[in-house]
N, C-alpha and C positions, 0 to 999 in steps of 0.2 A: 555592180562593183565586183572586181575579181575576188576569188576565194581568199587569196593570200591577204589582200587588204582588209577584208571582212574579219579574218582571224586576227590580224594585227590589232585592229580596233577593239575586238572583243577582249583579247587578252590584256591589252593595255588599260582597259577600263574595268570590266568586271573581274579580270584576273588580278587586279590590284588589291582586292579584298583579302583579308586574312584567311589562310587555309585552316579550316576549323580545327582548333585544338593544337595547332602547330606553330612554330616560331617563324614561319615563312608565309608569303602570299601564295595564292594559287599559281600566279605567273612564275614566281621564283621556283616553286615546286616542279612545275612543268619543265622549266628550263634546266633544272638540275637533273631530272630524270633523263631528258634528252642528252645532256652532257655526259652522264654516266654511260648511256648507251653508246655514244660515240667513242668514249674511252675504251669500251669493250669491243670495239670494231664490229658493232652490229650492222646489219644491212641498212641501207637508207630507209627502206620501208619501216623497219623496226624502230629506227631513230624517230621517224615521224609518229609512229604509234606511241612511243614514250612521250614525245612532246605534247600530243593531243589526247592522251588517254583520259584526262579528266575534263574534256570539253563538256560533258554532261553536267558538270557542276555549274557551268556558266550559262547553259541554255534552259535550265529548269529553275522554277521558283522554289525556295526552301526557307525555313526559319533561319534568321541570321545568327541566332544564339545557339551554339552547339549543344547547350544543356537542354534545349527544347526538342531535340531529336528523340522521337519515340518509335519511329518506324524507319526502315531503310528507304531512301529516295530512289534507289536503283539507277544512280547516275550512269553506271556502266552500260545499262540497256539503252537509255535515251541517247547517250553519247555514241554508243556503238551504231545505233540506227542512223544518226546524223552522219557519222563518218562513212558508213556504208553507202550513203547517197553521194558522197564526194570523192571517195578513195576506194581502191581495190581491197580485197579481203586481207591481204598481207599487212595492211595498215589498220583496218577497222576491227578485225577479229581479235588480235592480241589485246587491243584496247577494251573491247567488249568483255573479254575474259579475265581482265586483271583482278577483279574482285573474287571471281571463282578461284583464281590462282592463289590468292591469299588463303582462302578456305582450304584449298588443296594442300598447300605447304604446311598449314597448321596441323593437318591430319597426317602428313607423310614425312615431314622433316623434323626430327627431334631438335628441340631448342629454338625452332623458328618463332613460335608464338612469344617466347620470352624476349625476343629482339624487337617486337612490334612497339611502336610508340603508344602512349596512353590513349591517344585519339583513335588509332587503328584498332586497339583492343576494344574500345567502346563500340566502334562501328562493326567490328566482327560479330559482336553479339546481335546487332540489328540485322546483319547479313546472313544469319543462319548458323554461325559458329563453324568449327572444323567440319569438313566433309565426312559423311559416312562412307564406308568402303564402296558401296554401289555408286555413290556420287563421284568418288574419285576415279573409279573405273570409267564412268561415262565421260568425265572430263578428259581423261587420257585418250579417248576416242576422237577428240577434236584434232583437226589437222594443224591447229595453231597452239596447242596446249604448251609446247615447249617454249615458244616465243612469248606466250603469256606469262610463264613462270620467270623468264628472263626479265621481262618488262616489270613484273612485280618486284623483283630484287632492286631495280633502279628506282622504282616508285618508293620503296621503303627507305632507300638511302637519301632520296631527294628532299630532305627536311632540315637542311643545315643552314642556320642563320648566318648571313654574311658571306656565303660561298659565292665567289665570282665565277660567272659562266658567260658564254656568248649570249647576246641579246636575241630576242625573237626573230628579228630581221635576218639573223644569220641563217635561218632555215627557209628563207624566201624561195630560193631556187628549188629546194626539195619539194616544197608545197606546190610550186608551179609545175614541177615535173611530174608529180604523182597525183595531184588533185585535178578535179574537173575545172573547167574554165571559169565558171561563175558560181557564186553561192546564192544568187537571187535574194529573196527576202526571207530565206529559211533560217538565217542565223541571227538571233537577236544580239544586240551589242551592249545591253545594259541590265542583264539578269544577274542574280546573285548565286553564290556557291551552294553546294549541298554537302553530303557526307563523303569521307574519303575511304 
């Protein structure tokens, strides 16, 4: 099955579950992040990164009750690995770094932490809290750190109940243009979300 079809199936099924602690589903959140990326005239690769940044939620098993989270599921790492197998680094790396970008912004941007949703504050604690200066310096050495910070801003905004956005199929041509031809059996279609 083509990569695009597998992703459409995954997001329409597993993505229909509530996005932990938020008023949107994982699918709605992903579509909103991509929508805000397009409104910001982001590159096509970064729009795809925004759309797919939380694929790790959908391919890893995790407790369905947000209150049961006691450790970070590291969805950005599992999702980043999966994306790297199907897309170039300009898609996979910003997605892999989006949690680090949250930690970075908490350390570097005054007032950023106060704008986080309650669920993101909770997961921030599990993800290591704001970066230490050495961590922030290492983050800035990544070729994609600025893209990750931009993606994080759209990620944070993409939690608006009832916001109308283009549907997942709107991104079919981008997925086909940037992704590998097939996903094989590496992409489950019925897993549940993890942390944001």
